[in-house]
C-alpha positions in Angstrom: 6.7 11.6 -13.6 8.7 14.9 -14.3 11.8 15.9 -12.3 13.4 14.1 -9.5 11.3 11.5 -7.2 12.0 12.6 -3.6 13.7 9.4 -1.5 11.2 8.8 0.2 8.1 8.1 -2.6 11.4 6.4 -4.5 11.4 3.5 -1.1 7.6 3.2 -1.6 7.7 2.5 -5.1 10.6 0.5 -5.1 9.0 -1.8 -2.1 5.4 -1.4 -4.0 7.4 -2.9 -6.8 8.7 -5.9 -5.2 5.5 -7.0 -3.5 3.9 -6.7 -7.2 6.5 -8.9 -8.3 5.8 -11.3 -5.6 1.9 -11.1 -5.7 2.1 -11.7 -9.1 4.1 -14.5 -9.2 2.1 -16.0 -6.1 -0.9 -15.9 -8.1 -0.6 -17.3 -11.6 2.0 -18.1 -13.7 0.7 -16.1 -16.5 0.7 -13.1 -14.4 4.5 -12.2 -15.3 3.5 -10.2 -18.2 2.2 -8.0 -15.7 5.9 -7.0 -14.6 7.2 -6.2 -18.3 4.0 -4.1 -18.2 4.3 -1.3 -15.5 2.8 1.3 -17.9 -0.5 -0.4 -17.3 -0.1 0.2 -13.9 -1.8 2.5 -11.4 -0.5 4.3 -8.1 -0.2 7.1 -6.1 0.9 8.4 -2.9 0.3 11.2 -0.5 4.1 12.4 -0.7 4.0 13.8 3.0 7.3 14.4 5.0 6.1 12.6 8.3 3.6 9.8 6.8 3.9 8.7 3.1 1.1 6.2 2.0 0.7 4.3 -1.4 -1.9 2.8 -3.3 -1.4 0.9 -6.5 -3.9 -1.5 -8.5 -3.1 -3.2 -11.3 -4.5 -5.6 -13.5 -3.3 -9.4 -13.4 -4.8 -10.3 -17.0 -6.8 -12.6 -15.5 -9.4 -10.6 -14.8 -8.5 -9.9 -11.4 -6.5 -7.4 -9.8 -3.4 -7.0 -7.5 -3.6 -4.0 -4.7 -0.8 -2.9 -3.1 -1.0 -0.4 -0.2 2.6 0.8 1.6 3.5 3.2 4.1 6.3 5.2 5.5 5.3 6.7 8.9 8.5 8.7 10.1 9.4 7.7 13.7 12.9 6.9 15.2 13.5 3.8 14.6 13.1 3.3 18.6 9.5 4.0 18.3 8.9 2.2 15.3 10.2 -1.6 16.5 8.5 -0.6 19.9 4.9 -0.7 17.3 6.2 -3.6 16.2 7.5 -5.2 19.3 3.7 -4.5 20.9 0.9 -7.5 21.4 -1.2 -7.6 17.9 -1.3 -6.2 14.5 -0.1 -2.4 14.7 -2.1 -2.0 11.0 -5.4 -2.7 10.1 -6.0 -1.2 5.9 -9.5 -1.2 4.1 -9.9 0.0 0.5 -12.9 2.3 0.8 -14.9 4.3 -2.4 -15.5 7.9 -1.9 -18.3 8.0 0.3 -16.1 6.5 2.5 -17.8 2.6 2.1 -15.4 -0.5 3.2 -14.8 -2.3 0.1 -12.4 -4.6 1.2 -9.3 -4.7 3.7 -5.6 -5.6 2.4 -3.9 -7.5 4.6 -0.1 -7.5 5.6 2.5 -8.8 4.4 5.4 -6.8 5.3 6.5 -4.6 8.1 9.7 -3.0 9.0 11.7 -0.7 11.6 14.8 1.6 10.0 16.5 4.9 10.9 15.9 6.1 7.4 12.2 5.3 6.9 10.8 4.7 10.4 7.7 2.7 10.6 7.5 1.0 7.2 4.6 -1.9 6.2 3.3 -3.5 2.9 -0.1 -4.7 2.2 -1.4 -6.9 -0.4 -4.5 -8.7 -2.0 -5.8 -9.7 -5.1 -9.7 -8.4 -5.8 -12.1 -9.8 -8.4 -13.0 -6.7 -10.6 -17.0 -6.5 -8.7 -15.4 -5.2 -5.5 -13.4 -2.1 -7.7 -16.2 -1.7 -9.8 -14.8 1.0 -11.5 -14.9 3.3 -8.3 -13.2 5.6 -7.1 -11.3 4.5 -4.2 -8.6 5.4 -1.4 -6.8 3.6 1.1 -7.4 4.1 4.7 -4.9 2.9 7.1 -5.0 2.8 10.8 -2.1 2.4 13.2 -2.4 1.4 17.1 0.1 2.4 18.9 -0.1 1.5 22.8 2.2 4.2 23.8 0.7 6.9 21.7 -2.6 6.2 21.0 -4.4 5.2 17.5 -3.7 7.6 14.3 -5.5 7.6 10.8 -3.8 7.7 7.4 -5.4 7.6 4.3 -3.8 7.3 0.6 -5.0 9.8 -2.1 -7.4 9.0 -4.3 -7.1 6.1 -7.2 -9.3 6.4 -10.2 -10.7 3.8 -13.3 -9.5 2.4 -15.1 -6.6 0.9 -13.3 
């Protein structure tokens, strides 16, 4: 990447790396090599000011892939906290192929409210190669805000090889 990385993207990438380290460590001890080799990782972010969505896919070395989705939705801290405090999970994330067909759900692993990022959340899972199938994929994020209604966000495409 050339030039300065915007602060919002750096925050999502930093959280992404932390989430990846947690997944890698939890999934298997042999995955430690992935942490040392981030050059093999594939990640894409929308980079939008109002909301930034990132999708990352990393080979784990055992044939499986770590999948990470991160979102920063620029709302006030009080609005973000109200969304977090509402009953149920506010987010639902699914990875889809180019035709929009759902491939797998990505569960939430972290959510928070801050003055800097607004509403931020991370989603992580491990998938087998058949769930990706060498496809071009993107993440679709649904945010259910009982006060303002449902909003949708989509990451940029990420193509194989991951």
